[in-house]
N, C-alpha and C positions, 0 to 999 in steps of 0.2 A: 503497700498500693502501691499498685499495677494503676500507673501512667496510660490516656488513654481508652478507659474501660468506662462507661458506664453501667446502671445499673446489672446486676445477675452474670456481671464479669466478661458481659458483652466487649467486644472493640470499636470504642465511639466513631462512627465513623468522619472524616474530615474530608468534606470534597477539595480535590483538586483547581489552584485556581486553572484562571483558562486568558488565551489572550483572548481582546474582548473581537476580535475582526477575524476567530478562526469561526468555521461556521461546523455548526453540528447537525448531526444527522436524524432524519430516520428509516428504520428501517424500511419503508417503500418508495423514501428516495433516494435510497443506495441501491436499492434494486432494481430503479427506474434509470439508472448513470449504468447498468450492465451491459447490456447489449453497445453502448456507445464504448467506454473500456472495454472489452474481447473485441472489437474490435479492432482497439489498438494496438492493446498488444502481442495479436496476434501481426501484427506488420509489424512491431519490436522483434518476436519472435524467428518474423522469418527470417527479416535484416540482420540480423546478430547472426543466425544460422549462414547464413550467405557470408556476412564476413570474417567467420569462422573457416573458411571454406576456402574463404581467396588470403590470406595466409596461413594456410595448412599450403595451397600449390604453391605460396612465396619462398616455402619453406622453411617459416616458424613454425614458433608453438606459439600457441593461445595466448602464454606469456608473454612473450616476442609483443605481443598489442601497443602495447604505453610506448613504446618503444617506434615500432613504426608508425604510429599514428603522430607522434614528434615532429615527421617530415611530412608534412599537410602538402607541400608538392608531387612528393616520389608518390605518395599516396594517396593520392584523390577520392578515389574509389571508397576507399575507405573511411576518409574522413568526413562521405557527403554520405557516406550511412550511419557512424554514430551521429554526426549532427539530423540526422533524420530520428534519430531512436531518441535524442532530445527530448528534440519538437516533442512526442510521443509523449514523453515523459512528463515534461510542463504541460501539454495538455489537461495530462492525470490529474497531474496536481489543482492545473487552477480550477478546477471543481471543488477546493478545499480537500480531498483524500487527498493518502500519503502513498505512492508505492515503492513495495518494500523490497522489490526485487524480480527482473528479466526472466530469469530460468523458470523461479516458479511464477512467476503472476500473479501475487500477492500484491493484495488494495487492502490498505483501511480508514472507514469511513470514523473521525471521529462523534462521537455521541453522550449520552445520558446514560447509566444505565445503573438502578440501588443509587440514585442519587449521585451517583457518583460517574468522573469519564472512563470512558472504553473507547472503546473498540471493532465498530464490528470490523468481520472480515472473513472476504471475500477473495478467493484462491482459481485464477482461470481456469475455466471449462467446467464449475461450480455453474449450475439454474440461476440459482439467486442465494440473498448474501446467508447460509447459514450458522454461520461463526461468531461468538465475540468473544474480545478478551479484555486483561486491562490494561492501563498505558508500564507499567512493565513485565507482561507476559510474554508477549511474543509469539509464536504459531505454534508452538509445546504447550501454550495456556489457553487453547482454544479450550469454548462450550459453547458445549447447543441454547440456540438462541430460543427462546420463548417470548416470542412477540408484545406480550402482556404487559416484561419487563424495560421494554425498548422504549425513548418517550417516544410520546403519538405524535406533540407536534415540531414543527422546527425552531430550536433554540439558536439563540442570537445576540 
């Protein structure tokens, strides 16, 4: 006997428990945030490129960044840029989405698809949210969105 199967041998869906305070997004809600998120990611990427250029000018490699930032007084310009990047990430995540990477500009939006928790997935530069993935699939597991499969109402 197979565990977790229903009639016909199909896997029985069991919704994942969620944090009661977690915001769940509709496709429209996620898309409405994109202009603001795009500006923040653009700012962060510019700051990061500038930070890396400053590291190289000082004769170090990007791998030395942690060591350089440990001396906040000596490297105030670098730590200021990093603080601003951290503030941008905090602003993004204050909306309830998950920032997944500065280099790629990935943002995940918790949602419900087919009665299971999932993420709407957006990458900086895309005009709208076009993909989703399961909680443990990540970027490589992105699937194209069919809007009728995404929860239409905000679920909290």
